[in-house]
Each structure stands twice: as C-alpha cells, then as structure tokens.
N, C-alpha and C positions, 0 to 999 in steps of 0.2 A: 683384653680387647681395648683398643684406643677409643676414647670418647670422640664421637663425631662433632665436628665444628658446626656452629649455627650457620645458617645460609649467608647472613651478612658477613660473618667472619670469613667464610669460604670465599666470598666474592672479593673481599679485601686481599686475601692471600693470592688470588689469581689475577688481581687487577694489574700487577706489574707486567704480566705477560700481555695483557691487552694494550697497555701503554707502549710496550716495546713494539708490538705489532703495528700500532697506529703510526708511530714515528719511523719505524722501519719501512713501512709502505710509503710514507712521505719522502724518505731518503731515496727510495727507488724511483719515485715520481720525479724527483729532482735530477737524478743521474741519467735516467733512461733516454731522453732526447739526445744527449751528448754521444751516446753510443749508437743511436739509430741514424742520425743524419750523416749522409755521406760527406767526406771531407772535401769533395770537389766544389761543393756549394759555398758561396761567399755570403757576407751579410746581405740582408734584404734592402732593397731600394729605400724604404722608409726608415730603416735603422740608421742610415747615414744622416738623415735629417735630424734625428733625435740625438745622435752623437755630436752633431754640429751645435745643436742647442745646448748641449752639455758644456761646450767650450765657450758659450756666451749666455751665462745664466741671467735670468730676468724674472720679474714677477708675473710676466705674461708673454704670450706669443700670438701672432695673428692667426696661426693655423693649428694650434693645439693648446691644451691646458698645460701648466708648467711643471707639474710634479715629476713627470718622467725625466725631464732634463736634469733634475737633481741626481737621479740614479745614473744617468748617462755621464754626468760629471764625475761621479765616483768611478765609473768604468774607465773613463779617460785617465783619471789619476792613478789607476792601477795598471796602466799600460795600454788600455784600449784594445787588447787582443780579443780574438773570437770568443774565448771562454768568458771574459768579463762582459762582453756584449750580451751573451746569453745567460749570464749568471742570475740577473734579477728576475727575468720572466720565469726561469726554472725554479728559483727560490720561492717566488710568490705563488707559483702553481702548486708547489709542495705545501705551502702554508694554507692555501685555499682548501686542499684536501684535509689538512689537520682540522680546520674549522668544521668542515662537513662531517669528518669522523667524530668530532666531539658532539655535534648535533645528533648523530646516530646513537651515540651512547646515552645522551640525555633522553632521547625519545623512547628508548627501550630500557631505561634504568631499572625498573622493577623486574623486567624479564631477565636482565643480565645477572641480577642477584641470585636468581634461581639456577641459571646456567651460564656462567661466564664464557663457555665455549661458543655459545650462540653469538655473543658479542664479536668474537673473532671472525666468525663466518660473515657476519653482517658488515664488518669493516672491509672485508675482502670484496664483497658484492658492491659496496659503495665506492671502492677503489677503481673498479673496472672502467667506468666512464671517463676517468681522468687519464687513462693510458690508451684510449681507443678514440680515433677520429679527430675532429677539429680541435677539441680541448688540448690535445697533446701539442699541436702546432701553435695554438694560441699562447700557450705557456712556454714558447721557445722563441718568440719574436719580440724584440725590443720595441713594442708598440703599446699604446695606452690601454689596450683591451685587457691585458692581464692585471693591471692595477685596478681598473674599473670593476672587473669581476671579483677580485679579492675584497675590495672595500664594500661592494654590494653584499657579498657573502657575510662579511663582518656585521653588517647591519641586521641581516636575518638572524645570525647567531646571537646578537645582542637581544633581539626580541624573544627568541626561544629561551635564552638563559633567564631572562626576566620572568617569563611565564613559568618556567620549571622551578626556579629557586625562590620566587616571590621577593627577590631583592632588586633594588634599583640600580645596582652596579652595572647590570647588563645594558641599561639604557645609555650609559656613557660609551659603550661599544658602538651603539647605534650612532651617537653624535659624532664620535671620532671617524667612524666609517663614512658618515655623510660628508663631513668637511674635507677629509683627504680624498674621498671619492670625487667630489666636485673639482678638486685640484688635479685629478687624473683624467676625467672625462666629464664634460659639462652635462651630458645627458643622464648622468647619475641622478640628476634632479628628477627626471621622469620616473626612474626606478623608486626613488624615495616617495614620490607621490603615490605610486602604485602600492607600495608597502603600507602607507597610511590608509589607503582605501581598503586594503585587505583587512587591516586591523579594525577599521570602523565597521566592517560588515561581519565580524566574527566576535568570539568571546574575548579576543584580545583588545576590545575597545576600551577596557579599563586602563590600559596603558596610556591611552590618549588623555585620560583624566588625571594622570600623575604629573605633578609639577616638575619632577626630575626629567621627564621626557622633554620638556621645553627647555630646561637648563642644558640638557645634552645637545639639543638642536642648536641652542645659542653657542655652545662650545664649537660645534661644527662650523657654524657661520663665522665665528671668530677666526678659525683656521683658514677659512676661505677669503677672509676680508682683504688681505693684500692684493690678491688677484682681482677681487671685485672692484677695488679702487683703481687698479690698473685698467680694467675693462672700461670703467666710466671715463677715465682720462684719455682713452684711445679710441673712443667712438664705438664701444661694444662690438669688437670683432667676433666675439663668440656667436653673435646672432647671424653672422655670415655663414657659420657652420651649421645653421639650423636644419638645412636640408639633409645633412648627414646624420642628424639625430634619429635614432631608431627607438621605438618604444621598448623600454627595458623590462617590461613585465615578463618577457620570455626568460630573462635572467633571474627574475624573482621566482619563477617556477623551477628553474634549474637547481639552486641550492636546496630548496625545500624538496623538490622532486627526488633528488638523489638520496637525501637523508630518509624521507618517508618511504620511498620505493625500496631502499635496501632493507629497512625494518619490515615492511610488508612482505617482501619476498622471503625473508628469513622465516617468518611465521608460517607462510604457506608451504615452503619446501622443508618439510619435517624429516624427509628421508635423505640420508647421506648420498644415495645414488643420484638423486635429482640435483643436489647441491654441487657435487663434483661435475655432473654433466653440464650444469649451467655455466660454471666457471670455465670448463673445457671449451664449450661452444663459444663463450665470450672471448677467450684468448685466441682461438683459431680464427674466428671471424674478424676479431680485432686486428690481427696481423694483416689480413687481406685489406681491410679498410685503411690501416696505417700506411700501406704501400702507396695509397692514393693521397693521403692527408699529410704525410711527412716525406721529405726527399731522402728516402732510405737508399734507393738505387741511383747509380750515376745517370746522367741525362738520357743517353741513348737507350739504356735498358729500361728506364722509366717510360720513355716514349713508346717503346715496344709493348710494355705492360698495358698502357692506356689503349694502344691500338688493338690489343687482344681482348680488352674488356670494354665494349662499347657502352656499357651501362653508365660509365662516368661521363662519357660524351653526352649521352641522353639527359643526364642530370645537370648539364651545363657547366661541369667543372673545367672544361677545356676552352670555354668561351672567355675571351679577353674583353677589355674595354672597347676595342674596335668592333665588337659584335661578331667576330669571326672565331671559329674553332682553330686551335693550334695543337702542336704535338704535346706540349706540357701545359699544366695550369699556369696562369699568369703569376701566381704567387711564387712558383719555383723558377720561372724564367727571369723573375726580378732578382734572383740570387746568383746570376751568371754573367760573365763578361766584364765585370768591373775592373778586375786586376789587369786583364788584357788591354782595356781601354787606357788605364793609367800607364802601363808599360809602353804603349805606342805614343802617348803624349810625352813620355820621357825621351823617346827617340827624337821627336820633333824638337824638344828642348836641347838635346845634345847636339843637334845640327846647327844651333846658333853659335855665333862667335862670342867671345867673352863679354863684349859690350851688350850684345843682344840678351844674354842671360841675366844681366843686371837690370835690364829695362823691361823684361817680359812680364805680362800679366797672364796668369793661368786661371782658367775658369770653366765651369760647365754651364754658364748662363744662369737661367732661372730654374733649371732642372735640379732638384735636390739630390737625385741619385747620382748624376754625373759630377756635380760639384762636390758632393759628399764623398764619393769614391775617390776622386782626385786628392781630396784632403786626407782621406784615410790611408790610401796606399802610397801617396806621394812621397813621404819621407823614405820609404823603402827603396825608391828609385831616384832619390836625390832631387826631387822636384821642389820648387819654392812653394810657399803657402798659396792657397787659392784666394783670389781677391776679386772684388766686383767693382771695378772702376775703369774709367776711360781716359785717364790722363797720361798714358804711355803710348809708345809707337809700335810695340810688338805684342802680339796676343796669340796664345795657344788656347783654342776652344775645343771642348768635346761637346758634341750636340747631336741630337737625333732628328732635328728638323729637316723636312724635305723641301721647304719653300725658302728661298734665299733672296737676299738683296743683291742687286746687280754688282758685278765685280769692279765696276768703276769707282766704288766707294773706298777702295784701298789701292795703294800703289802696288802692293803685291798680295796675292791670296792664293793659297793652294790647299788641297786636301792631301795631307801627308799619309794618312792611313785610315782604316775603319775597323770596327769590331767585327770579327769573323766567326765568333762562336755561334754555331747554327741554332742552338736552343735558347740563346739569350734574348731577352726582350730588347736589348740594346743592339741586336744584330744590325749591321749596316750603319751604325752611328759613326759620324765623322770625327777625325782629328784635324782641325783647321789651323793653319799657320797664316796669320794675318799681319801685315805691316803697313804703316803709314795711312791710317784712316783719315778721311776728309772730315769736315765739320759735322755733316749729317751722321756719319757712322760713329764719330766720337760721342755725339749727343745720345745716340742709341745705346752705346756702351755705358755711358754714365747713368742712364735710366735703367740699366740692368735688363734690357730687352734681349731675349735669347736669339731673335732672328737677325743676327748681325754677321751672318756668313757672307762670303763673296764668291760663291760658285755660280757662274752664269748658267742659264738653262741648257746651253749647248754643251756644257761639260757634264751633263747627266746622262747616264746610260738609260736604256729603255725600261729597266726594272726599278728605276728610282734611286739606284745606288750611285755614288759619285765615282767617276772615272779617276783613277789615280795617275793617269797618264795624259789627261786632257790639257794640262799646262806644264810648261817646263818648270821643274823645281828649282827655286832660287834659294833653298835653305842653306844657310851658312854664308851667303854672299853679303 
C-alpha cells in the first residue's frame, strides 16, 4: 500500500492545477468580450479621444491623466485596429482577476492545504463578478477606469501580501500601484487615503509604522512627479476635473469584497449541490444582465430587448445626458454612426476640385468623438488628416450642433449630408461644406469654436434636422 503524502506535500502536488485554473480563467476573462460584442458596434466616442492623445504623447492633458495615452500610442503603433484598441482594457481586466485570485489563495492558504479542491471552487466563485455586469464592459473600453481599478487592486494586494507574508516587498506593490494609479486617474488619491484610513482603524496599522511604507509611497510619488510638474506649470487643470472625482472607497470594497466573499461562500457552501447551483444561477442570471451591460445584440434587437424589460428603464439605464430615455443606453449609442459620418464626409471631399482638395480643412470642431472618428476612419476613405485651424478657405465639418451662425459669414455654405443611423447618438449630425469665411468666421475657426456652421434658421426643418435641399449645392464648383 502506497504511503500517503503529508498534507503540505499534497497541496504542492495539486498546486499546479490551481495555478492553471487561475490563469485559465484569466485568459477566458481576456477573450470573452471579443466574442460577446456584436461586430456592428464601433469604438466608443471617448476611445477616439484617447487614441488621439496616443498620437500626441505628453506629460499631461487638460482633460485626463496621461498614462492611458501611452497604451493608446502602442495601439496606434500596432495598426490601431479594433483588436488593439480593446487589447489593453481586456488584458488589464484579466490581470485584475489574477490579483484578486491570488488574494483569494492567500486568504484561505491554510484551508487550501487541507483541500486544494476548495481553492479551485473559490477561484470560480471569485471569477463570476468579472464576467457579469458592468465590470465586463469596463474592462473592454479604452478609458481610464480599467487602469485605475487595476492599480487600486494592486495596492490592496500589496497590503494583504505584507500582512500574510510579514515581508516588506508587498509595500512596494502599494507604492507602484499608487504612482501609476495617479497617472491613470487622479481620484486614485482618494482611494489611497481611504486605504490608509482602513489600515489605521484595523490591525493593519502596524504597516503605517513601517519605514518601507513611506519609501514605497515616495517611489509612487516619484513616478507621478513628471505629471505633477506638468500640472504645476499648466495651472493645475486636474482641479477642473474635481467635480468628476467620485469617492473611491467603493472600489476599495470591491477587491476586498470579491476575495473575502468568495472565501466566505466557499466555507458556507459545503455541499456540492449548492455550489453547482450557485454557479449555475450566476451564469444564467449573468447572461441576462450582460445583454444589458455589453452590446451583444445588434442595435434593433437590443432596443427590442430593453423595450420588453422595463426594469432597465426604471433603473435609469436608458437615460442619457439630455435627461430623456432613449431606445439604447448612451454608452452603446456612442458606439454607432461614426464610420457613416466619415464616409459622408469623404463624399463631400470628393465633390471638391483638385485645388479644393489641397486647400480643405477637415474637422469635427471641439467634439472629440467627431474629430476622433474622422481621424480614425479617414485614411480608409482617402481623407486628409484632421486639423484645427482657420487659415484656409475650404472646410468640411462634422458637427452635432443645432444652433448656427448666420450663413452670411461664408461665401458658400451647405449641409451635404447627415448621420442617419437611427440608434446612434450622432443621429442627425451634419456634414457641412463651407467656403470663403469672412474675418469673424475665420477668427472663430482659429479659436476652435465648434459653432462655426452657416445654416440659416430658415434652412432647418421643424424637427431640428437640416434640410439637404434648402440650398442649391455648389459642391465642386
């Protein structure tokens, strides 16, 4: 009869399976959104802004922290395709789960030695929140949130690692997470203060007495220093974003909550029946929730789904910034109509003679979505680069504004087309062909003012959309 292995040796023998499961689930987390999102959806409005920042790297920007631009630059260098736009949020989403999974294993280390199979169950339970609901979409949009969440989780992981191992190396995870987190989202500072408050009120207060904790924070501040200097020399634009700062204690609860919650549930659910049942219910309900949180269905079918499920309307998911309810959530409507807009701008460009094509300025004004989409899709349709200047005589503008300057500011002004995708937030946005601006219009163009259209009020239809036949088209003349 073979001699039984000690429990510790048994755990080491089974540890490989646990590691494979952890990284296998992380790989699934990375790949899943690519298979779920319907291909009809385009990059999100905000993603065009960050891709543009990636083409103009700097130590700071007036409307966001600078780290995301570095990853956008890498995406641009790799061709800027849809996969590379989504690569970084998907990757960091998977890495966030890896950190949470490692916290789960640390929290239940003694229990897993007795039964490594319990570790596998707990990793599955901790995985479910990452593939259900808003977290799934957040880790698929090239926006700063996915970086902020990852580095905040890194800070929590560093604290737990320090507590569990009694070694100071974990504190440097905290410092690096703090510095890179600030370069991702400025309100990570609030999260860090919340984390310090939690430590001060718990047994973890010993960490605050360790000099390596302050060495680590100094390292984080050193990482943040270039942007801090940029902020100081540019009038602290981050303070203008203060109203967008939301208390990050909720995110502090999230990494801890998933890790502790998974361990707690594993201990309470001792029967396989309940475990399988919980996972089954989570997957079934998660699919329903994901239909609302990720654009899995094409727009018309998704609108029908929301119409049949009024609970989402009652929860405010269909309410846009205009305060009105719409057929789709604003998040999804911001992923439609951009290529159509660019294609119609290209038609206006092709209507110009050869001289006009060399003199034209293409722009979306101050709208980051419109300008960014023209920059992103423009090469596909032979358009020149987007520019923001007023020293030319021919302009093609894509704009969603409904209030215009009077047509007398241009020798020639016409609406050549508009966005017609019924579910796009850009529905009804105009493609304007403008020629011969006077001094006032040229000054407005030089200042980057978006309201530089030249459609007189009598050229507007009753519903606020521009009439495409109100003026005789002079394109090409």
